[in-house]
C-alpha positions as CSV (number, residue, x, y, z in Angstrom):
1,M,139.0,-32.2,20.3
2,T,136.8,-35.2,21.2
3,P,138.4,-38.4,20.2
4,A,136.6,-40.6,17.7
5,R,134.7,-43.5,19.2
6,D,135.8,-47.0,18.3
7,P,133.4,-48.8,15.9
8,S,133.1,-51.7,18.3
9,S,132.0,-49.3,21.1
10,R,129.3,-47.8,18.8
11,Q,128.0,-51.3,17.9
12,A,127.9,-52.3,21.6
13,A,126.0,-49.1,22.5
14,A,123.4,-49.7,19.7
15,T,123.0,-53.3,20.8
16,A,122.5,-52.2,24.4
17,R,119.9,-49.6,23.3
18,R,117.9,-52.2,21.3
19,T,118.0,-54.6,24.3
20,V,116.6,-51.9,26.6
21,E,113.8,-51.1,24.1
22,A,112.9,-54.7,23.8
23,V,112.7,-55.1,27.6
24,V,110.5,-52.0,27.8
25,V,108.1,-53.3,25.2
26,A,107.9,-56.7,26.9
27,V,107.1,-55.1,30.2
28,V,104.3,-52.9,28.7
29,L,102.8,-56.0,27.0
30,A,102.9,-58.0,30.2
31,V,101.2,-55.2,32.1
32,V,98.4,-55.0,29.5
33,L,97.9,-58.7,29.5
34,V,97.8,-58.9,33.3
35,A,95.3,-56.1,33.5
36,G,93.1,-57.7,30.9
37,G,93.2,-61.0,32.8
38,V,92.1,-59.2,36.0
39,V,89.1,-57.6,34.2
40,A,88.1,-60.9,32.6
41,A,88.4,-62.7,35.9
42,G,86.6,-60.1,38.0
43,A,83.8,-59.0,35.7
44,S,80.7,-60.9,34.5
45,P,80.3,-61.4,30.7
46,D,77.6,-58.7,30.8
47,E,79.8,-56.2,32.5
48,A,82.9,-56.9,30.4
49,A,81.2,-56.7,27.0
50,P,80.4,-53.4,25.2
51,E,76.8,-52.2,25.6
52,S,76.2,-52.5,21.9
53,A,77.6,-56.0,21.5
54,P,75.5,-59.2,21.9
55,V,76.3,-61.1,25.1
56,G,76.0,-64.9,25.2
57,G,73.9,-64.8,22.0
58,R,71.7,-62.1,23.4
59,T,71.3,-58.6,22.1
60,P,70.7,-55.6,24.3
61,A,67.0,-54.9,25.1
62,P,65.6,-52.2,22.8
63,S,63.7,-49.2,24.1
64,S,60.0,-49.4,24.8
65,A,59.1,-47.8,21.5
66,A,61.5,-50.0,19.6
67,A,60.2,-53.1,21.4
68,T,56.6,-52.1,20.4
69,R,57.6,-51.8,16.7
70,A,59.6,-55.0,16.8
71,L,56.8,-57.0,18.3
72,A,54.0,-55.7,16.1
73,P,52.7,-58.8,14.3
74,R,53.6,-59.1,10.6
75,T,49.9,-59.9,10.0
76,P,47.9,-57.1,11.7
77,W,45.2,-58.0,14.3
78,S,41.7,-58.4,12.9
79,W,39.2,-55.8,14.0
80,P,37.0,-57.1,16.8
81,V,33.7,-56.0,15.2
82,A,32.5,-55.9,11.6
83,E,33.0,-53.0,9.3
84,P,32.8,-50.0,9.2
85,H,34.2,-50.2,12.8
86,P,35.1,-46.4,13.0
87,V,37.4,-45.2,15.8
88,V,35.2,-42.8,17.7
89,R,37.8,-42.1,20.4
90,P,41.5,-42.5,20.0
91,F,44.2,-43.8,22.3
92,V,45.7,-41.1,24.6
93,A,48.8,-42.3,26.5
94,P,48.9,-41.3,30.2
95,E,51.8,-39.1,31.3
96,Q,52.4,-41.5,34.2
97,P,50.9,-45.0,34.8
98,W,48.5,-43.5,37.3
99,S,47.7,-40.3,35.3
100,P,44.5,-39.7,33.3
101,G,44.4,-40.9,29.7
102,H,42.5,-43.1,27.4
103,R,44.1,-46.5,27.5
104,G,42.7,-47.9,24.3
105,I,40.4,-47.0,21.4
106,D,36.7,-46.9,21.2
107,V,35.3,-48.6,18.1
108,G,31.8,-47.8,17.0
109,A,29.6,-50.8,17.4
110,A,25.9,-51.2,18.2
111,P,24.8,-53.3,21.2
112,G,24.3,-56.9,20.1
113,S,27.3,-56.7,17.6
114,I,29.4,-59.9,17.4
115,V,32.9,-59.5,18.9
116,T,35.7,-61.6,17.6
117,A,39.2,-62.3,18.8
118,P,41.8,-60.0,17.3
119,D,44.4,-62.8,17.2
120,D,45.1,-66.3,18.4
121,G,45.5,-66.6,22.2
122,V,44.1,-67.8,25.5
123,V,41.3,-66.1,27.4
124,R,42.9,-64.4,30.4
125,F,39.7,-63.1,32.0
126,A,36.0,-63.1,31.3
127,G,33.8,-61.5,33.9
128,T,32.6,-58.3,35.5
129,V,34.8,-55.5,36.6
130,V,33.0,-52.9,38.8
131,D,29.8,-52.6,36.7
132,R,30.7,-53.8,33.2
133,P,31.6,-57.1,31.5
134,V,35.2,-57.4,30.4
135,L,37.0,-59.9,28.3
136,S,40.8,-60.1,28.0
137,I,43.0,-62.4,25.9
138,T,46.7,-63.2,26.2
139,H,48.5,-63.4,22.9
140,A,52.1,-64.1,21.9
141,D,55.1,-61.9,22.7
142,G,53.7,-60.5,25.9
143,L,50.6,-58.9,24.3
144,V,47.2,-58.8,26.0
145,S,44.0,-57.4,24.4
146,S,41.0,-56.3,26.4
147,L,37.4,-55.7,25.3
148,E,34.5,-54.0,27.1
149,P,31.6,-53.9,27.6
150,V,31.4,-57.4,26.2
151,T,29.3,-60.3,27.4
152,A,31.8,-63.2,26.9
153,A,30.9,-66.4,25.1
154,V,34.1,-68.0,26.3
155,S,35.7,-68.6,29.7
156,A,39.1,-68.0,31.3
157,G,41.6,-70.6,30.0
158,D,39.9,-71.2,26.7
159,P,42.1,-71.1,23.6
160,V,40.7,-68.8,20.9
161,A,41.6,-68.4,17.2
162,R,41.9,-65.1,15.3
163,G,38.4,-64.0,14.1
164,E,36.6,-66.5,16.4
165,T,33.4,-65.2,18.1
166,V,34.2,-64.5,21.7
167,G,31.2,-62.4,22.8
168,V,28.6,-59.7,22.2
169,V,28.8,-55.9,22.7
170,V,26.4,-54.6,25.3
171,A,25.3,-51.0,25.9
172,G,26.9,-48.7,28.5
173,H,30.4,-47.8,27.5
174,S,29.7,-44.3,26.3
175,P,26.7,-42.1,26.8
176,D,27.4,-40.3,23.5
177,V,27.9,-43.2,21.0
178,D,27.6,-47.0,21.0
179,A,31.1,-48.5,21.1
180,V,33.3,-51.2,22.2
181,H,36.6,-50.3,24.0
182,L,39.7,-52.2,22.7
183,G,42.8,-52.0,24.8
184,A,46.3,-53.5,24.3
185,R,49.1,-54.1,26.8
186,L,52.6,-55.0,25.9
187,D,54.5,-56.5,29.0
188,G,51.9,-54.7,31.2
189,E,52.2,-51.3,29.5
190,Y,49.2,-49.9,27.7
191,V,50.0,-49.1,24.0
192,S,47.8,-48.0,21.1
193,P,45.9,-50.9,19.6
194,L,46.2,-49.3,16.2
195,L,49.8,-50.5,16.3
196,Y,48.5,-54.0,16.0
197,L,45.6,-53.2,13.7
198,G,48.0,-52.1,11.0
199,G,47.9,-48.3,11.6
200,G,49.4,-45.6,13.8
201,R,52.8,-45.1,15.4
202,P,54.0,-45.4,19.0
203,S,52.5,-42.5,21.0
204,V,55.0,-39.8,22.0
205,L,54.3,-37.5,25.0
206,L,55.0,-33.9,24.1
207,P,55.8,-31.3,26.8
208,T,53.0,-29.1,28.0
209,R,55.3,-26.2,28.8
210,P,58.5,-24.7,27.4
211,L,61.6,-26.7,28.3
212,G,64.6,-25.2,30.0
């Protein structure tokens, strides 16, 4: 028969067990704190913070399509020519920056039509490219508009206001229909001007062959 243990022995054993557990917990906490300190000391704020969390007051950069939607002006651009200004050829995004596409829209306009600035900005370029007169304007938020063939009434560096006359349409853009070509670039990437004229959605390239 096993002799009964003395109450004082049981109490001493329980005390020892609690002491061991407390020591283990303290050691685990110390290891966690030390590891956290190493990460904080060895990593930059950008590396240590979760991807979805703001860093230093900044939020992660959105995707191209999200950026396009976010930067679309609350007040749409004004059309560069008077009504009815039909879109006779739509924007077609190139598959790659060097691929074929239609990097803007063609707006029906007779030669001699007045061209106005789509929004406030500064004239970026006014001159001839290859064989046609081109006008481009830098706007806010990394946006640049371009118009051709347009004989400019302004010069590079001139500030312009939304709706201000900036030139005149000349013939020669299309053999089929009289038009002015309006392009839009966001941070150097061509996007559909309709996004800024109050219509359309970001262009999405669809696969030309089955996936997989």
